[in-house]
C-alpha positions as CSV (number, residue, x, y, z in Angstrom):
1,M,7.0,5.5,1.3
2,K,7.6,7.5,4.4
3,N,4.0,8.4,4.7
4,S,2.6,4.8,3.7
5,V,0.6,4.1,7.0
6,K,-0.7,7.7,7.0
7,W,-2.5,7.8,3.4
8,L,-5.9,7.0,4.9
9,F,-6.2,10.2,6.7
10,S,-5.5,12.7,4.1
11,A,-8.0,15.1,2.9
12,G,-8.5,13.4,-0.8
13,M,-8.7,10.3,0.8
14,L,-11.2,11.0,3.4
15,S,-13.5,11.7,0.2
16,A,-12.5,8.5,-1.5
17,V,-13.2,6.5,1.8
18,A,-16.6,8.1,2.1
19,T,-17.4,7.0,-1.3
20,V,-16.5,3.4,-1.1
21,T,-17.9,3.0,2.3
22,S,-21.3,4.2,1.0
23,Y,-20.8,1.7,-1.7
24,A,-20.2,-1.1,0.9
25,A,-22.8,-0.3,2.9
26,E,-25.4,-0.1,0.0
27,N,-24.0,-3.6,-1.3
28,K,-23.0,-7.0,-0.1
29,K,-19.1,-7.6,-0.1
30,P,-18.3,-8.2,-3.8
31,N,-16.4,-11.3,-4.9
32,I,-12.8,-10.5,-6.1
33,L,-11.1,-12.5,-8.8
34,I,-7.5,-11.7,-9.7
35,I,-6.1,-13.4,-12.8
36,M,-2.5,-13.0,-13.2
37,C,-0.5,-14.5,-16.2
38,D,3.3,-14.9,-16.4
39,D,5.7,-12.8,-18.4
40,M,3.0,-11.3,-20.7
41,G,4.3,-7.9,-22.0
42,Y,2.5,-4.6,-22.2
43,G,1.7,-5.1,-26.0
44,D,0.7,-8.7,-26.3
45,L,-3.1,-8.2,-26.2
46,G,-5.2,-6.8,-29.0
47,C,-6.6,-4.0,-26.9
48,Y,-2.8,-3.0,-26.4
49,G,-2.0,-2.9,-30.0
50,Q,-1.1,-6.6,-30.8
51,K,-1.5,-7.3,-34.4
52,Y,-0.3,-11.0,-34.6
53,I,-2.2,-12.8,-31.8
54,Q,-5.8,-13.3,-31.4
55,T,-7.3,-12.3,-27.9
56,P,-11.0,-11.7,-28.4
57,N,-12.1,-12.5,-24.9
58,L,-9.7,-10.1,-23.0
59,D,-10.3,-7.7,-25.9
60,R,-13.9,-7.9,-25.0
61,M,-13.4,-7.8,-21.2
62,A,-11.4,-4.5,-21.9
63,Q,-14.7,-3.3,-24.2
64,E,-17.0,-3.9,-21.4
65,G,-14.7,-2.8,-18.5
66,M,-11.5,-0.4,-18.0
67,R,-8.4,-0.6,-19.3
68,F,-5.4,1.2,-17.6
69,T,-2.6,2.3,-19.5
70,Q,-0.1,2.8,-16.5
71,A,-0.3,0.0,-14.3
72,Y,2.6,-1.5,-13.2
73,A,3.9,-4.7,-11.7
74,G,5.6,-5.1,-8.3
75,S,9.0,-6.1,-9.7
76,P,10.3,-6.9,-13.1
77,V,10.6,-10.6,-12.1
78,S,8.1,-13.1,-10.6
79,A,8.4,-14.0,-7.2
80,P,9.1,-10.3,-5.8
81,S,6.2,-8.9,-8.1
82,R,3.9,-11.3,-6.7
83,A,5.2,-10.7,-3.3
84,S,4.3,-7.0,-3.7
85,L,0.7,-8.0,-4.7
86,M,0.4,-10.1,-1.6
87,T,2.1,-8.1,1.0
88,G,1.0,-4.5,-0.3
89,Q,4.6,-3.3,-0.1
90,H,7.0,-2.2,-2.6
91,S,10.3,-4.2,-3.4
92,G,12.2,-1.7,-1.2
93,H,10.2,-2.7,1.9
94,G,9.2,-6.1,1.5
95,H,11.1,-9.4,2.3
96,V,10.9,-11.1,-0.7
97,R,12.8,-9.0,-3.5
98,G,14.1,-12.0,-5.8
99,N,13.9,-15.4,-7.1
100,R,16.0,-17.3,-4.3
101,E,16.0,-20.8,-4.6
102,Y,15.7,-23.7,-2.3
103,W,15.9,-26.5,-4.4
104,K,19.4,-26.7,-5.9
105,D,21.2,-28.5,-2.9
106,A,18.2,-30.6,-2.0
107,P,18.5,-34.5,-2.4
108,V,16.9,-35.8,-5.5
109,M,14.1,-38.4,-6.1
110,Y,12.8,-40.3,-9.0
111,Y,9.5,-40.2,-11.0
112,G,9.8,-42.9,-13.2
113,E,13.6,-42.6,-14.6
114,N,13.2,-39.1,-14.2
115,Q,15.0,-37.1,-11.3
116,D,13.5,-34.3,-9.6
117,W,14.3,-32.6,-6.2
118,T,12.5,-33.6,-2.8
119,V,12.2,-29.7,-1.8
120,V,11.2,-27.2,-4.3
121,G,10.2,-23.6,-4.0
122,Q,11.4,-20.2,-3.1
123,E,12.1,-17.7,-0.6
124,P,9.0,-17.6,2.0
125,Y,6.7,-14.7,2.6
126,D,7.5,-13.0,5.9
127,P,5.2,-14.7,8.3
128,N,5.2,-11.6,10.5
129,H,3.4,-9.6,8.1
130,I,0.0,-10.3,6.8
131,I,-0.8,-11.1,3.0
132,L,-3.9,-10.9,0.9
133,P,-5.4,-14.0,1.2
134,E,-5.1,-13.8,5.1
135,V,-7.0,-10.6,5.0
136,M,-9.5,-11.9,2.8
137,K,-10.3,-14.9,5.3
138,K,-10.4,-12.3,8.2
139,N,-13.2,-10.4,6.2
140,G,-15.3,-13.9,5.9
141,Y,-14.1,-14.8,2.1
142,T,-13.8,-18.4,1.2
143,T,-10.3,-18.3,-0.8
144,G,-8.9,-20.3,-3.8
145,M,-5.7,-20.1,-5.5
146,F,-4.7,-22.0,-8.8
147,G,-1.3,-21.7,-10.6
148,K,2.1,-20.5,-9.2
149,W,2.4,-19.8,-5.3
150,A,6.1,-18.5,-5.7
151,G,5.8,-17.6,-2.0
152,G,8.0,-20.3,0.0
153,Y,9.3,-23.6,-0.4
154,E,7.7,-27.0,0.6
155,G,7.6,-27.3,4.3
156,S,8.5,-23.8,4.7
157,V,6.8,-21.2,7.2
158,S,4.6,-19.9,4.0
159,T,3.0,-22.3,1.9
160,P,-0.7,-21.9,0.8
161,D,-2.1,-24.0,3.8
162,K,-0.4,-21.7,6.2
163,R,-1.5,-18.6,4.7
164,G,-4.8,-18.1,4.4
165,V,-5.8,-20.3,1.0
166,D,-8.5,-22.6,1.5
167,E,-7.8,-24.4,-2.0
168,F,-4.8,-24.3,-3.9
169,Y,-3.7,-26.3,-7.3
170,G,-0.4,-25.7,-9.2
171,Y,3.0,-25.0,-8.5
172,V,4.5,-24.3,-5.3
173,C,8.1,-23.6,-7.1
174,Q,8.3,-21.3,-9.8
175,F,11.3,-23.1,-11.4
176,Q,9.0,-26.1,-11.7
177,A,6.6,-23.8,-13.4
178,H,9.0,-23.2,-16.2
179,L,7.6,-26.9,-17.7
180,Y,4.4,-27.4,-18.9
181,Y,4.3,-31.2,-18.8
182,P,5.9,-31.9,-15.2
183,N,6.5,-34.8,-13.0
184,F,4.1,-33.4,-10.3
185,L,1.8,-30.7,-9.2
186,N,1.2,-29.6,-5.6
187,R,-2.2,-29.5,-3.9
188,Y,-3.8,-28.1,-0.8
189,S,-7.4,-28.9,-0.3
190,K,-9.5,-28.3,2.8
191,S,-12.6,-30.2,1.3
192,K,-10.4,-33.2,0.4
193,G,-9.2,-33.3,4.0
194,D,-5.4,-31.9,3.4
195,T,-3.7,-31.1,6.3
196,A,-0.7,-29.6,4.5
197,T,0.5,-28.9,1.0
198,I,1.3,-32.0,-0.8
199,R,2.5,-33.3,-4.4
200,I,0.1,-34.9,-7.0
201,T,2.0,-37.1,-9.4
202,L,1.1,-36.9,-13.0
203,D,1.3,-40.7,-13.7
204,E,0.6,-40.2,-17.5
205,N,3.8,-37.9,-17.6
206,I,6.6,-39.6,-15.7
207,P,7.1,-42.8,-18.1
208,H,8.6,-40.5,-20.5
209,P,11.9,-38.4,-20.1
210,M,11.6,-34.7,-19.3
211,F,14.1,-33.7,-22.5
212,G,14.3,-34.9,-26.1
213,D,11.9,-36.1,-28.3
214,E,10.2,-38.7,-26.3
215,Y,9.0,-35.4,-23.8
216,K,6.3,-34.9,-26.4
217,K,4.6,-38.3,-25.4
218,R,3.6,-36.4,-22.1
219,T,-0.2,-35.8,-21.9
220,Q,-0.9,-34.1,-18.7
221,Y,-0.7,-30.4,-19.8
222,S,-0.4,-28.4,-16.5
223,A,-2.0,-25.3,-17.9
224,D,-5.1,-27.2,-18.7
225,L,-5.1,-29.1,-15.3
226,I,-5.0,-25.7,-13.1
227,H,-7.6,-24.2,-15.2
228,Q,-9.9,-27.1,-14.9
229,E,-9.4,-27.1,-11.0
230,A,-9.8,-23.4,-10.8
231,M,-13.1,-23.7,-12.7
232,H,-14.4,-26.5,-10.6
233,W,-13.8,-24.1,-7.7
234,L,-15.5,-21.5,-9.3
235,E,-18.4,-23.7,-10.2
236,G,-18.8,-24.4,-6.4
237,Q,-19.6,-20.7,-5.5
238,N,-23.0,-20.1,-5.0
239,G,-23.1,-16.5,-3.9
240,E,-24.3,-17.3,-0.2
241,K,-20.4,-16.2,0.7
242,P,-18.1,-14.1,-0.9
243,F,-15.2,-15.7,-2.6
244,F,-11.6,-14.5,-3.4
245,G,-9.9,-16.2,-6.3
246,L,-6.2,-15.6,-7.4
247,F,-5.7,-17.6,-10.6
248,T,-2.0,-17.5,-11.5
249,Y,-1.7,-19.0,-14.8
250,T,1.8,-19.7,-16.0
251,L,1.1,-18.9,-19.6
252,P,2.8,-17.5,-21.7
253,H,6.0,-18.1,-19.6
254,A,9.3,-20.0,-20.6
255,E,8.7,-23.5,-22.3
256,L,7.2,-23.1,-25.5
257,A,4.8,-26.4,-25.4
258,Q,1.1,-27.0,-25.6
259,P,-1.4,-29.7,-26.9
260,E,-1.4,-29.9,-30.8
261,D,-5.0,-28.7,-31.2
262,S,-6.9,-26.3,-33.1
263,I,-5.4,-23.2,-31.4
264,L,-1.9,-24.4,-32.2
265,S,-2.7,-25.7,-35.7
266,H,-4.1,-22.0,-36.5
267,Y,-1.1,-20.3,-35.6
268,K,1.4,-23.0,-37.5
269,K,-0.6,-21.9,-40.7
270,Q,-0.6,-18.2,-40.0
271,F,3.5,-18.6,-39.4
272,F,4.0,-20.9,-42.0
273,E,7.7,-19.9,-42.1
274,D,8.9,-19.8,-38.2
275,K,11.8,-19.6,-35.9
276,T,13.2,-22.7,-34.6
277,W,15.1,-22.9,-31.3
278,G,17.5,-25.8,-30.3
279,G,16.6,-26.1,-26.6
280,S,18.6,-25.9,-23.2
281,E,18.8,-29.2,-21.2
282,G,20.2,-27.5,-18.0
283,S,16.9,-25.0,-18.0
284,R,14.8,-28.0,-19.0
285,Y,13.5,-26.3,-22.0
286,N,13.2,-28.5,-24.9
287,A,13.9,-27.6,-28.7
288,V,10.9,-25.8,-30.6
289,V,10.3,-26.0,-34.3
290,H,7.4,-23.4,-34.4
291,T,8.4,-20.7,-31.8
292,H,6.1,-17.8,-33.0
293,A,3.2,-20.2,-33.4
294,Q,3.7,-21.9,-30.0
295,F,3.9,-18.3,-28.3
296,A,0.7,-16.9,-29.9
297,G,-1.1,-20.2,-29.2
298,M,-0.2,-19.7,-25.7
299,I,-1.7,-16.3,-25.4
300,T,-4.8,-17.3,-27.2
301,R,-5.0,-20.4,-25.0
302,L,-4.8,-18.1,-21.6
303,D,-7.4,-15.9,-23.5
304,T,-9.9,-18.8,-24.1
305,Y,-9.4,-19.5,-20.2
306,V,-10.5,-16.1,-19.3
307,G,-13.5,-16.3,-21.8
308,E,-14.7,-19.5,-19.9
309,I,-14.4,-17.6,-16.7
310,L,-16.2,-14.6,-17.5
311,A,-19.0,-17.0,-19.1
312,K,-19.0,-19.0,-15.9
313,L,-19.6,-16.0,-13.7
314,K,-22.3,-15.0,-16.1
315,E,-24.0,-18.3,-16.0
316,K,-24.0,-18.4,-12.4
317,G,-25.4,-14.8,-12.1
318,L,-22.4,-13.8,-10.0
319,D,-21.0,-11.1,-12.8
320,E,-22.7,-8.1,-11.3
321,N,-21.0,-8.7,-7.8
322,T,-17.6,-9.8,-8.9
323,L,-14.5,-7.5,-9.4
324,V,-12.3,-9.4,-12.1
325,I,-8.8,-8.1,-12.5
326,F,-6.5,-9.5,-15.3
327,T,-3.0,-8.6,-15.5
328,S,0.7,-9.9,-15.6
329,D,3.6,-10.4,-13.3
330,N,6.1,-8.6,-15.2
331,G,7.2,-7.6,-18.8
332,P,8.1,-10.2,-21.6
333,H,11.0,-12.7,-21.4
334,E,13.5,-14.2,-24.1
335,E,13.8,-17.4,-22.4
336,G,12.8,-21.0,-24.0
337,G,13.0,-19.4,-27.6
338,A,10.4,-16.7,-26.9
339,D,11.0,-13.8,-29.4
340,P,9.5,-10.5,-28.0
341,E,10.9,-8.2,-30.7
342,F,9.2,-10.0,-33.3
343,F,5.7,-9.6,-31.7
344,G,6.4,-6.1,-30.6
345,R,5.5,-7.6,-27.4
346,D,6.9,-4.6,-25.4
347,G,4.3,-2.2,-26.5
348,K,7.1,0.0,-27.9
349,L,8.6,0.2,-24.5
350,R,12.3,-0.1,-23.4
351,G,13.5,-3.3,-21.5
352,L,12.5,-6.8,-20.9
353,K,12.0,-9.0,-17.7
354,R,14.6,-8.1,-15.1
355,Q,14.6,-4.6,-16.1
356,C,13.5,-1.5,-14.2
357,Y,12.9,0.1,-17.5
358,E,9.3,0.6,-18.6
359,G,9.3,-2.7,-20.6
360,G,10.3,-4.9,-17.5
361,I,7.3,-3.4,-15.1
362,R,4.6,-1.7,-17.3
363,I,1.9,-4.3,-17.7
364,P,-1.5,-4.7,-19.1
365,F,-4.0,-4.4,-16.6
366,I,-7.8,-4.6,-17.2
367,T,-10.9,-4.6,-14.7
368,Y,-14.2,-5.7,-15.3
369,W,-17.5,-5.4,-13.0
370,K,-20.7,-5.5,-14.8
371,G,-23.0,-2.7,-13.8
372,T,-20.3,-0.9,-11.7
373,I,-17.2,-0.2,-13.7
374,A,-17.9,1.9,-16.9
375,A,-17.9,-0.1,-20.0
376,G,-15.3,0.9,-22.5
377,S,-13.1,3.2,-20.2
378,V,-9.5,3.9,-20.6
379,N,-7.8,5.4,-17.4
380,D,-4.2,6.7,-17.1
381,H,-4.3,6.5,-13.2
382,Q,-0.8,5.2,-12.2
383,L,-1.0,2.1,-9.9
384,A,1.3,-0.7,-8.6
385,F,0.5,-4.1,-7.4
386,Y,0.9,-2.9,-4.0
387,D,-2.2,-0.9,-4.4
388,I,-4.5,-4.0,-4.8
389,L,-4.6,-4.9,-1.0
390,P,-6.0,-1.4,0.2
391,T,-8.3,-1.2,-3.0
392,V,-10.0,-4.6,-2.1
393,C,-10.1,-3.6,1.7
394,E,-11.7,-0.4,0.5
395,L,-14.3,-2.3,-1.8
396,M,-15.3,-4.6,1.0
397,G,-15.7,-1.9,3.6
398,D,-12.9,-3.2,5.6
399,K,-12.2,-0.2,8.0
400,R,-9.5,-2.2,10.0
401,F,-6.9,-1.4,7.2
402,P,-4.3,-0.3,7.5
403,K,-4.1,0.1,11.0
404,K,-5.3,-3.3,12.3
405,Y,-3.1,-5.3,10.1
406,L,0.1,-3.6,10.9
407,N,2.3,-5.9,13.3
408,K,3.2,-4.0,16.2
409,K,6.0,-6.2,17.0
410,V,7.9,-5.6,13.8
411,E,10.0,-2.4,13.4
412,N,8.7,-0.3,10.6
413,D,6.1,-2.7,9.4
414,C,3.9,-1.0,6.5
415,F,1.7,-0.8,3.5
416,D,2.5,1.1,0.6
417,G,-0.3,1.3,-1.4
418,I,-3.2,3.4,-2.4
419,S,-6.7,2.4,-2.9
420,F,-7.9,3.1,-6.7
421,A,-11.5,2.2,-6.0
422,P,-12.5,5.5,-6.5
423,T,-11.1,5.0,-10.1
424,L,-12.9,2.0,-10.6
425,L,-16.1,3.5,-9.4
426,G,-15.9,6.4,-11.4
427,K,-15.1,8.9,-8.9
428,D,-11.6,10.2,-10.4
429,E,-12.2,13.6,-8.6
430,A,-11.7,11.6,-5.2
431,Q,-8.8,9.4,-6.2
432,Q,-5.5,10.2,-4.4
433,K,-2.1,9.8,-6.7
434,H,1.1,8.3,-5.8
435,D,3.7,10.8,-5.1
436,F,6.0,8.1,-6.7
437,L,6.5,4.5,-7.5
438,Y,9.3,2.5,-6.5
439,W,11.1,-0.6,-7.7
440,E,14.5,-2.5,-7.1
441,F,15.8,-5.8,-8.3
442,H,19.2,-7.1,-7.0
443,E,19.9,-9.6,-10.0
444,T,20.5,-6.9,-12.8
445,D,21.3,-4.3,-10.0
446,Q,18.5,-2.0,-10.7
447,I,16.4,0.4,-9.0
448,G,13.4,2.4,-10.5
449,V,11.4,5.4,-9.3
450,R,8.7,7.1,-11.2
451,K,7.4,10.6,-10.1
452,G,5.1,12.3,-12.3
453,D,6.7,12.0,-15.8
454,W,10.1,11.6,-14.3
455,K,11.8,8.2,-14.3
456,L,15.2,7.4,-12.4
457,V,16.7,4.3,-13.5
458,V,19.7,3.3,-11.2
459,K,22.0,0.8,-12.7
460,K,24.9,-0.5,-10.3
461,G,24.8,2.9,-8.4
462,V,24.6,5.2,-11.5
463,P,21.5,7.0,-12.0
464,H,19.9,7.6,-15.4
465,L,16.8,10.0,-16.0
466,Y,14.3,10.1,-18.5
467,D,11.4,12.3,-19.1
468,L,8.4,9.8,-20.1
469,S,6.3,12.7,-21.6
470,T,8.4,12.9,-24.5
471,D,10.5,9.6,-24.2
472,I,8.5,6.9,-23.3
473,H,11.3,4.7,-24.8
474,E,13.6,6.0,-22.3
475,D,16.2,6.6,-25.1
476,T,17.7,9.9,-23.7
477,D,19.5,10.2,-20.4
478,V,19.0,13.9,-19.3
479,A,20.4,13.4,-15.9
480,G,23.0,16.0,-16.7
481,S,20.7,18.6,-17.6
482,H,18.3,17.9,-14.4
483,P,20.7,17.5,-11.4
484,E,18.0,18.9,-9.3
485,I,15.3,16.0,-10.1
486,V,17.9,13.4,-9.9
487,K,18.7,14.5,-6.4
488,E,15.1,14.7,-5.5
489,L,14.6,10.9,-6.7
490,V,17.9,9.7,-5.3
491,D,16.6,11.1,-1.9
492,I,13.6,9.1,-2.4
493,I,15.6,5.8,-2.9
494,L,17.8,6.4,0.0
495,R,14.5,7.3,2.4
496,E,12.6,4.1,1.0
497,H,15.2,1.5,0.8
498,R,15.7,-1.0,3.6
499,E,18.6,-3.1,3.9
500,N,17.8,-6.7,2.8
501,A,21.1,-9.2,2.9
502,L,19.4,-11.7,0.4
503,F,18.7,-9.4,-2.2
504,P,21.4,-6.5,-2.2
505,V,21.4,-3.7,-4.7
506,T,24.0,-0.8,-5.1
507,L,22.4,2.6,-4.1
508,P,23.2,5.8,-5.8
509,A,25.3,8.5,-4.1
510,L,24.3,11.9,-3.5
């Protein structure tokens, strides 16, 4: 945003800063725990209207915390959305704006009889721009990340060991993360003496092929392994030093596969007549007999993980000083046999993953902080992932943000977010609002801008305008009736967009 570096000094923000500074002075630094799932649509949880899938723990988290109705991902696809959270930049300013792969041309290696690549991962985060775990380290936090990294390929300038993460376990590569019974996972552990991010071979998986019926003999389920490591790390937190946890679970994305346990059995009975899917070997997705049961089970399994996390915080007496955020990286997908239309996963919004319509970017967003966030509150504040960095800085009393974190050697280095700490603390009157929200995505050649209730979606350079106050599904293009609004939003795009040769989009003409 044009004035992104100056937002801290507006009149409204001065009030918000005073509020939060007062909080930080009176209380010790809060623990921050962000739980991000993969490709969960706005309507996939009971508290957001889902009728087929049981999510008792997340529903209770919403009942005991704050549920946001107008929260947005950083992008309609994984890597740039996570980059937005990490960098505090929208996808017109950030470096990573798509899922650029680094494994396709790499030599292969063998795990048993199974081929895999010698290098995996995506475009690295810009090492010249600070990211969230590094900010937390500078504020004295211990940091742990478990799940999907998506911020660089193995051996690159941006891997967990190089970017402020003390403990990591999961997938460096998001393509690898499409599988739940993989050949290997990645780890970086200071406590175990690791000096770099390494691979951990899953020995019980590799004797069996990656595709076909024999794949079902694999036993090491990555989601469970990642959750176990996350819980082990959480168990080690004693309250003496503040902690920052980023649990980036891969559920419910892509491959429809999980253990044959009571969760899956329940849904196989519920969806007795189910939809099948034939598989796709090139994408590594195996055939599925019970697609609806598998998908529903994945969300309930994730819900169970969240319940265990919240219970552990309570057990250790950490819940009163821990802010927990639950969200999804983007909207729902159709890959691997998923059937979002059946579940009404879009929450009656138009569009899916990879689209800048509401269904691709509006996501569930729940916050819980016992004794601090008002229980059962529902808030319509418009926020995006790039707001999280300034928010946690405000809450932990870091007065250095943003000025001290801007790289003076980088032209136009910036942060685009606005802290929503006042909203969390019940100070809605002090909350500064965004003038606009911004997204762009090269793969489908789309740009999105929201300003108030106006929403502009640019597809291959052509603007389409929607009034969300009367047309939440974005059915009626009113661009022809409101040329002045179109021009105003196009002006924002032309001002905000910075050229990026790796992820080009077609700009609209005035």
